[in-house]
N, C-alpha and C positions, 0 to 999 in steps of 0.2 A: 504495501499499500504505499500512497506517496506522502499519508501524513505521519508514517513511521519514523522519519527524519527531520520532523518537525520539532520546534523548541517547545520547552512546557508549556508557554504562552499558547501556543498552536494549540497543542493539544486540549486544554483546558477550552477553547473555542467550540471543538467539537463534542465535547461533554456538555456543554451548555453552563458551565461554571464560570465565565468570563463576564469582568463587569461590561455595562453599556461604553463605557470610554474604553475600553479594552477592544471592545467591537467597532467603535469608530477607527481606531487607530488601525486596527489590522485592514479593515475595509479600504482605508487611506492607503494603507502599503502594497496590497494586492492590486488595487487600482494603477499604482504606481509602477507594478512589474509587468501586468498584464496588457495595458493599456498605453503603453509607451510612444509618445506623440514622435510622429516624423517629421522632425523641423527642415524646412525646406528656405532654402535663401537665393534672391535674386538681387541684383543692382541695377540701377538707373542712372545714366550720365548726362551732364547735359555743361555746354558752355556757358561762362559767367565773365564779368568784368569786376576783377578785385579791386578794391579799392586801398588805398598806401597803408591805412592802420592795418587790413587784413595780409598785404605783402610782409608786411613789418613780424607779422604775427608768424607766416609762413616760414620766412627766414631763420627765426628765432627758434622755431620747430627744428627745423633742418639742422641746425647747431646743435642742438642737443642731442639729435639723433646720431650723429658723428660724433659727439663725445662718449655717449653711450657705446656705441661700436669701438670705439676704441680702447677703452678701459675692457670691454669684454674680451678683446682679441688679445690685448696684453696681460690680463689675468687669466686667460683661457676659461671663459665664464660662457655656459651656453644656456643656463637656466633662467627662466624668467625673474624666479623670487631672488636669486642670488644677485643678478643683475641689477634689479632694484635696490635690495640692500645697499650694494657697493655705490650706486649712481646716484638714488633719489637726493639723500643730502647734498649733494654737491651742485645741482641743478639750481638755476636763478630760481629765487623766491618769489621775482616780481611777473614768473607766467603762473598761470593758475594751475592747478594738479591735476587738472583731467589733461593739459597737453604734457605735464610732464611724465604722468604715467604713459600716455599714448606713444609718447617718446620712444619709452624703453621699451615697451610692446612691440614697435616698429625696429628697434635696434636689435632685438630679440631674434626675429625673423631674418633680418639680413645677417647676423652670424649665424646662423644655422644653414642658409644657402651657403656661405663662404666656407663654412667646414664641409659640406657635402662636395663642392667644387675642389677642395684644395686635398679630397683624398683620391678624385680622378687626375688631378695634375697639381703637383707641388709648386710650382711656378704661377699660381692663380694670385694676381693682385690683390692688395687689400682693399677691401669694400669702402666705398664714401657714398654719401647722398649727396647727390649733385644737383638735383633739381628742387625748386621749391616744392616744399610738400607739409603736408598735415594730416593727420588720422586721431580721429574723435570717435568714443563710443559713448559717452554720457556728457551732460552739460549742454548739450544743443536741443534747440526746440523747433518746431514747423509750426509756423502762426501766420496767419491770414494770408497764406499763398507765400510766405518768404522763410527763410532759414537763419535762424536766429543763433548765432555763435558769440560766447561770451568772450570779451576781451580782458576785461576787467571785473572786479565785483560791481556790481548793478551795471557794468558798461558792456553793449553789445555790438556787434557789426550784422549787418543782415545782407540778404543775396536773395534775391527775387528768384522764384523757381517758375518755370515755363509750363504749360497746361499738359505736357506729355508727362512731366515729371510729377506733377500733382494727381493724375489720373492714375499713374503707375502706383503712388502710393496710398491711394484711397482705401481707407478699414485695414491697411495692413500696419503690423508692428515695424517701424524704422529702427534699426539695429545700429549702424555705424554710418559715420560720414568721411571721405577723402577728400581731400581739395589739394589741385595744384594751381600756378600762376593763373591758369586760364578756363579751367575746367572743374567739376565737381562731381563726385560719384557716390551716391547713396545706397546702403544696402537696405532691404528690407526682407521680412519672412513671414511665413506662415505658417500652421500645424496641417501638415498634408496626410492622408489616410491611403496607405498602400494597397491598390488593389490585388487582388488574389488573382494571379495569372491563370487564364483558362488554357493558356497554351504559350509557346516562344516563337522567338522571331529572331534569328540569327543575323548579325550584321556582319560583313567581310569589308575591311577597309583596305583601298587600293590606291595607289598613285595617280591613278585618273577616275576612277570610279568609287561608288559604295554599293556593294550589291547586298540586297535582304533576300530571305528565304525564312518563310513559317513552316510549320509543322503540317500546314494544310495545304501544302505545294504551291502557295503563291510567293514568286520572285517578283522582285523591282531591283531597277538598276539606274543609280543617281548618277548622273555624269558631272565629273568634278574637271573635265579637262580645261575648261576655263581657267579654273585656279593654277594649274600646272601651266598654263601659257603665260598667265601673269607673272607668275614667279621668274619663270625663266626670261622675260623681257626686261622685268626691273633687274634681274641679275646679270644681264648683258650690258644696259645701261649704267649700272655702278662700275662693269669690269672697266669702262671707258674714261674713266676720271683719271685727269693725270695730276693733279693738284699735289704739289710736294708739301703739303702743310696738314699736320695730324690733325689741329684744331677744326680746319676749315672740311678737311675730309670726313672727320667724324660728324659735323652739323650737316654736311648734304647727305651724308649716308641715312643719318636719323629721319631726314626730310622725306627720302625715297622709301626708306623703310614705312614710314607711316601712310604714305600714299598706297604703297602696296598692301597694306592691312585694311586701309578703308575699302580696297577693291576685293580682297579675297574674304574678309568677315562675312559679309552680306551673303555670299555664295554658302556658306558654310552653315550661316544660320539657317537659310532655307531649306538645304537639307536635312539638318537636325530637327527642325521644327516638323516636317513632314514625317519623319521615321517617328518620333514621339507622337505625333497625334495619330498616326495609324495605329501605332500599338496601343494609344488608349481606346481608341473606337472597337478593337477588336476585343480589347480586355487581355492583350498579350504581354508577357515579359519579353526585356530587351537580353541578349545572351553577346557579347562582345570576347573578343581574346586579348589576352595579356601580353601587350606589346612591351615588354621590359627589356632594355637592352639591345634593342635594335638597333641604334647609331653605331654601336660597335662594329656593326657587319660593313660600315660605309665609311672606315676609316683609310686615312690615306698609307699607301702600302698592301693594301688588300688585293691587288689585283684589278683594280675598278678603274676606269678614265674619270678624269677632273669633272667633267661634265657630268657623268654618271654618279659620281660621289655628290656633287652640288644638288642635284634633281632630288635625291633619294632623301638627303640632309635637310631639304625644304618641305618635306612630305609633312601635312598638318594634321597626321592622325592622332597626335594627344591632343590638339584643339578642338577636334572634330567630337573626340571622347568625352571632353570638358563639357562641351555644349550639349552631348546628348544627355549624359549625367545628371545635369543641375535641371534640365529641362524634364526629364523623367521624373526625378524625383519631386518636383512641383506638380506634377501632374498624377502621381501616386503611383507610377509604373516601375515595377521591379526592374533592377538591373543587375545582370550576373555575368561575373566573368570566370574562362574556361582558358586552360593552357593553349597557345596557340600551336603545340608542336604534332605535325601532322595532320592539320585541319585541311590543307590544301591536297595532300597527298592521298590520303584515306579514301577509298570508295564511299560514298554515301550510300548505295545499295547494299554492298555487301560486306564492307569493310577491310577488305584486301587492296594492298599498295598498288594503285595506278602507275600507268607509263605517260610521260610527256608527248602529247601528240602535235599538231600545228596549231596555230593561233588561239592559243590558251587553251587549248581543250585538255583533256586526258581521256586515256582508254584503260578500261578494267580487263585485266589478260583473264580474270576469274568468272567475269559474268558479263564480258562482251560489251559493256555500256561503254557509250561515249558522253562525255560530261564536260561541262563549262568549268575552267579551273574555278572562278569567281561563286560560281552558283553552287560547286560542289562542297566548297570551304562554307559557305553560308548555311547549307543544309546540315554539314557536321556540326557547325556552331548551335544549331536550333537543337538539334537532338541532343548536345551536350546539355543545354537548358533543361532537359528533362528531369535530369538526375537530381534537379532541386524541388520539383514537383513532388506533393505529399504522398502520392504511390510510388513515384519512379515509374521510368521508362516501361512499356509494357513489354517491349522486346529491345534486343540491341545487336547494333551488326558488328559482330568481332569477326578475326581472322579464323578461319575454322568452323565458321558457322554461317554459311550463307542462306541459309533457309529463313532466319529470322531478321527482321529490319529495325533500323531506328525510328524511320518514318514510314508512312504509306508506301508500298512497294512500288515501282513505277517501271515498266519495261522500256526498252530501249525505244521501239516505235513512238510510245507517246512522250518519252524524254525529248526524243528530237522534235517531235511537232507540237512541243508545250511552248506557249509566247511566254516572253519575257519583256515585261514591262520596263521602258528606259525612260527616265525622267529627267529633264533638264532643268537646273535649279534658276528660278527667277527671284528678283530682288523683291523682298517684302519689307 
């Protein structure tokens, strides 16, 4: 029985000898355990015109961040609590405590990223906050269509919010505010309820497309060739710069990098939005593969051309994963990750290892099926998601068991005639 491992107080509840206050206490504890809220977060960004007082505050915040980063690296501190105890007494008392604590928290994140990068390359430069910045989690207030930020006790700075920002924040909890010299980002959250998935859709991310396949044999392909072409164009433009000045080169590269992101991000947002909406409509969970350490495959000296390495290292698989994950969390769609090993090579019909054919197609020597490489990987990913269902997969395709299937069995003639929908992303 489950109650055999309960505490004496829990056993008294079963015996009916528990006081009313204890009943309320245990009811609260059980609601805390079994009805754990799923916190979903988003952020909205807008441009604004900073006042001189606000620019001064941003500059002082940046200075405090750099002081905390320097102390943390010198004393080898990575804990937020330890860094706060060492740096907080030395920060300027003229700045409100809101911003001192925010600077310590921002510095902790910078130190963590530096330590991670230093493990990969010991020659990593010491980090430094160069741009004006400010992060705050409390003390601010949204009032009459304006963001109110405290400058001093009973002295505030006001930033007007546009209609899109106010609409996005309507009825939701505002968590934090991040400002730069010309833009602000407001993070907001809500408690979402995760939908129990009735099936799973596998997502195979590739350089020029994203292929999805669900357990009901529906396959869709989203074209991302425009993203690859855009990055290739900007990479060629930046390669033609001849200015022998590191400061000017950094400024120009940053400018063109921002232009590239402004063209690529809407395309990725369009694809991720459609994938999540489709999964929510059909009450499906999303299955993606763990692509950790893939950048190591495209380092210098691995026998690949420079252009090939540049194209693959510019692949936005991580950004697409981030967008799908937070949008799915917001809509209550379950996201599952499975190992990426042999998802493209293993036959999704019988489980045997396939052989490469032409035009990204595979041939299974065991069942004789001709498969599209991306579609086959997406089907295997969808089948991997069935392991996380309550009852598990009814059958599983493994080597040596050709009669069982992970998903509904499809013969070669039907597979070759099956229509695959290709969707071109549009700006939304």
